[in-house]
N, C-alpha and C positions, 0 to 999 in steps of 0.2 A: 489699298493694296487690293488683290485680288488674291482670296487663299482659294485652293482648288486640293480638297486629296483624293485620289482615287478609292472606290469603297471595295472591299477585297471579295465583295457578296456580288460585285456587279463581275460579268462573264466577260469571255475573252471578246466576243460578238459585241456588247456592248463598247467594251473600250475602243474596238476599231469604228463604230460607227461615231465616236467623239472622233476620232482621229478625221475620219475623213468628213466629219461637216467643218472642223476648223480649218481643215486644208481649202474646201468650197468656199467658205467666208475669206478667206487668204486671196484664193484666186478672184474671186468679185472684188475685192479691196482694192488689189492691184492693179485693175484696170479701169478705174475711178481717179478723174482731178482731183481728187481730192487730196488722195493718197500721194501725188506728186506732189503738192506744197505742203502735203505734213512735212514729205522727204527732202524737201528744200528749206526748210524751217527748222530742223532737227535742231538747231544751235540760237536761233531765235523766238524762244516762248511768247514772250513780251509783244511780238506783232502778231499773233494768231489771234482768229477770229474763235467766241465761244465754241462755234459745230466743227472747226477744226483743231481745236484743242481736246474735243468729246471722240472725235474719229483718233485723232492718237493713241489714246487711250484704250482704246477700241481694238487698234490693230493690235498694240501691245500685248492685250488679254489674250487674242488669239494664238499670238505668237507661245506665249507662256502655256496656251490648251495645249497646244498644239505638243510641246516638247515637254507637259508635265505628263501626257495622256501615251506618249513615248516611252518615258522614261516608268513609267506604270507598270505597260506593258511587258519593259525588262526587268523590273523587280517582280512582278507575279512571276515571271518565267525562274528567275534566282529562287525564291521565296518557293515556289513548289520545288524543286530541286532539294533543297535543305532542310525543308520538312522533311525527308525521307531518308535523312541521315543523321539530323541533330534536333535537340529538342528547343522550343522556341528559344529567345535570349528575355531575360526579364530588366527591365532599366526600371529606377527606383520612383523617376520624374515624368515618365511618359505612360499616360495611361491610355489603354487599347480603345482602338474606332470601334466601337460596335455594332452591327448594322440592324436597325428596328424590324424585327418581325411584320409580316405583313397579318393581320389580323384574321381568321377566316369568316369565311360571309354568318351572320345571321338569321340567315334568311332560314335552314334548316331548323330552328329553334322557334318562328314563328309557324311553320308548320305545324311543328308537335302540339304548340301551345293553342293551337285555334284549331285542331283537326276536328273538335265536339262541334264546332261551326258547321264542316260539310254531312256532317251523320245527323246534327238535328235539321238542317236543313231537305233532306230527301224524309226524315220520320214525319215531318210535317208534314211537306208534301202528301207523304202514303198517309196518314190520317185521314186528310182530308179529300183523301180517294182522287187525287190528282190524274195519278195516270191509267186508273181505271175509265177517268171520264174520257179520257184521250184515244181509247184501245180503240182498234181499227180504221186509224188514219184519221181520225177526228182533231180539228188542231181549235184554238181557243187566242182572244184578245184580251189582252190588259182589262178592258172594258166587260168582255164577255166574263171572263172568270170573276171580277171584283162583282157582277151581278148574279153570277152562278153562287157563288158561295157566301155571300152576303158582308163581302170584305169592302174596304174602303180601297180605292183604285192604287194607294201609295201603298201598304203592304204587300197585293195579288201583286204588280209591276215586280218588285223584290222579290219574291219568290219565284215569280216568273224569269226572271233575271240571274238569281242564282242555282234555278235545274238545270238551266241553259250553260252555263257557265261550269258546271260538274259534269255535263256531259248526258242530262238525263231528258233535255229537251233539245229541239233543235228550231230555230225560226227562220221561218220565209214571208215574206213581204208582210211583218207588223203580226203574224199569229204563228204560233207557239203549238208542235205536235210531238208525241213520243220519240226518242232515240230508238232503235235496233233493240239498245240491252234493256230500256222499261218496256217498250213492249213485251220482249218476250219473260221478264222475271217481274214486272211491278203490275202488271193485270193482274186483277182476282180471278181466277179461274182457266189462270195459262196451267198447262199440264208443270212447268219449273217455276212457279208462284215463289217469288222470294220475298214476299212480304211479310210472312208471316216469323221470317227472323227478325229483320225491320224492327216490329212489332216490339217482341221478346227484349229486344235489347233496347229499345226505349220506352218501355213500361217495368221493365226486368231487370238487366244487365244494368241498365244507368245509373238506378239509384247506388246499386252494389260498389259498382268500381268507385263513385265518389266517395265509399269508405276505405280504398283501400290503402292506405297508409293504418286505417285501426287492424285491417285482415295482415300484415307485413309485420305490426307490434304482436299480435295476437294469436297469430296463425290458426285460425278460424273463420270459417266465410262468414258472408254478411248477406247475403241475402234470403238467409234465412237461420236460422236462430238453433244450435244445436243441442243449447240447455233444454229448449222446449221441444225439440222434436227429433224423433228418429232418425229423419231423413230431409231431403228437400223437398219431399212430395208428401209428405205428414203433416195434416191439417192445413196445406196449402190452398189458398183461392182455388175455385174451381175455373174463373175466368182466366187464372193466371198458368194454371196447367193446361188449358186449351191451348192457349198462347205457346207455350212452350213445346205441347206436343205437335202442333202445324208447324212451327219453327224450324222442330228437329227434322221433321217428314220433308219441308222445305230444300234444308241445308243438306240432308242425306240423298237424295234424289239426285240431283245434281253430280254430286261424290260417285255414288253407286255409281255412275254412267261412267266415268271415267276411270275408276276401279277396274271396271268390267272389262277397257280396253285396255289397260294397262297389264293385268294378270288374265293366264288363260284358265277358264272354267271349264272347257269343251273336256277333260277327262273325267270330270267328277258328275256322279250322278244323283246326290242327295246333298243341299247345304242347310247347317242348321249355322242362325245365325240366332248369337246367345247377346241377348240384352237389347235383340233387335228394334226395339220400340216399334214405331207405326209400319214395319215390313218394307220402306220403302227401298232399302237395299235388294232384298229379296223379288219384290215387282221389279225392279231394271232389272236385274242379272236373271231374270226367268224370261225378258224381254230380250234381251242379245242373247240367252242361250236355250234354243228351244227344247233342250232334255234335261234340261236343269230343273228339279224338284228342291223346293223348301220349306223348313221350319223355322215359324219366329217366334223364338224360346224367352220368353221374360215375365213381369209379374201380370199377372191375374189381369188387373183392372188394366194396365198396358197391353196383353194380350186382345183383348177388346178392342183397343182402337185400334188393331191392326187389323183384326178381323173385319173392321169396314171400312181400310185403306183397301184390302185385300178384294174384297166385293166390287168395289169404285172401278179399280182396276179387271174386273172380270178375271181374274186368274182364282180363282178358290178351288179350281180342281189341279191345280200345280201347289199351290202354296197354303200352309197349315199353321196353324198355332198351338202353341203351347205354353201351360204356366205350370210359374216354380219360378226358384230361384237358385241359380247359377251359382252361388257357393255352397250351394246341398247336394246338387245333382243335375248330372245334362243327362240328357234322351239320348239313346241310342240311337244306331243303324243310318247314321251320317258319315259321310266318308268328308268330307271337308267343312270346317266350324270358321266361322266368320266374329272377328271381334270388330265391329268398329266403331268406333270412339267410346270405347268402353270402360280401359283400362287403363286412361287420362285419369277417371274418376275417383280411382282409386291408390293407397300406396303401397310399397311394394309388397312387403307379405302377404297382402291380399291376390294381389297379381300373379306370387307366383303359384300360391294355392291352387288360381284359377287355370291356370298355365296345367300345372300338372294336373288337375279333372277333367282337362282336353285333352291331354295325351292319353290318359286310361279310356276314353270313350272312345275314340280313335279306332277304326283298324286298322291295321298293317299298310302301309301303303298312304293312306290319308294325310291329310294336309292343316294345320292352321293358318290363315291370314289376317295379322294382324294391322290392319288400317288406320293411319293417325298422321294430322302435324305432328312431322318427325322435328325435334330437336338435334339439331346435328352433332355428331361425338365432343366438338369442340365447345360445348355450348355456348355458343355465339350468335346464332340466331338457326335460322333464318325468322326475320317480324313475326309471319303469323301464328309459328308454332309458337315461338317466347311469348307472345301475348297473349294464349290460347293458353298458355301454363299459366300464366298471372289471371285469367277468368277461371282455372279452376282452383285457384288460391280462394277467390270469395266463393267460390260454388261447391266446391267439394272436398276431400283428401287428397287429391290425387295432384299430379301434374303432367305437362307434357314431355315422354321418356325419347332418349337416343335408339337410334337402332343399334349400338353395341351394347343397351341395357337390356334391351328387349333381344337378341339374340343370345346372351347370355342364361337370362331366366329359359331359354326355349331350347337349349341346350342342356341346362341343370333337368329341365322337366323328359330328356331322352329323346327331344326332336332333331333332328338332322339336315344337310343340305339346307342350311340356313343360307336366305338370300334376303336383298334388299332390292324392292323396285317403287322406281320414281316417275312421280306424276303430276299434276298440277290440277286442282281441284279445289275447293271453297272450304271442306270438311279436313281435309287429308291433301298430304305433300307424296306420301309415299306408302308401304308396306313392306310389312318381313312378315315371311314364310317359313316357315318350317314344316320338316316332311316327318314322319312315324318310320323309321324302318321296318 
């Protein structure tokens, strides 16, 4: 006996399709001679052939299917009307028919679990200077790369294939060359060279993220030892420190460019870059705004790094440096303060203190600009900001904050006309701006 019961989860369109298909097959069946023989012998089963017997049951099944689908359509309409006015009936001996829910795809989990494969491919290619070797339109075959880097052809082939798959290389007639992305950001010596951050992530951050569970349990950094060091820079390996500052410079250069496009600095004359690091923001903003002058204010040994970068950019006549501790004092004489990727290093009390100092140092009409990867007010993302916040867990005592949190602290410090401007950049997605009345 054929048993079929319509699934309540199937929509009306599905049931209508079944009904249409059964009608089609019945029409076909009624036009073949086999059915005519079946119809004539309905009372003489003993004389049927095996094929005719099968066709008869197929015919009966189609009739049953047509009537069942039609009955289902009627039952569904009645059930829909009853569900609006009465609770579902319960029968002791009847078990409800539950549809098996469709499982979500596991592909996103695979992508998350293997994300480090892509990063390590990039990091290894960068360490081997692959992209710098292919600068200026140069190209290479598998055999040539293997010979140049003293690699076996097998891994050379796999590396080139992996980089092409990631959009870092392109292949034409068996030869690989840089894509515009790699040519712009992964060739040493280019203005927006990003390799410093790739190298720092590989040599410093990767190991720290390997201890993320430990950081979650202890609420302490994993890239340095707070018990033995006063800060992440205290007693750090000079090579690693050089990596850090080179990474910050490359990351900040591109972000500063986007910040300058999103925020209008034309009405300001003197910028104080608080915790300005290598001076990347000042260099880019002064390039964009010809009347702007700037001061990089950071610890004395960091200010020395900035002085070198400023000299390389040929902007020593417009950008100066000053050494000091921004928790103790801020230089005067500036009408706009910039805090870029600074407040995420510190906890809430220290950030409130720093914003009060900024308010006190600014003249009336001055402004403070907080440039960060902002977590949304609902604290559900976006992913770059949320993950940067976890990076702060393994590196600092801070986290990435929301526009609402920054706005509350700015208002508490005395700032007014607070607004958030959004943009897209590697190290920031927005800026919270407050103005001093």
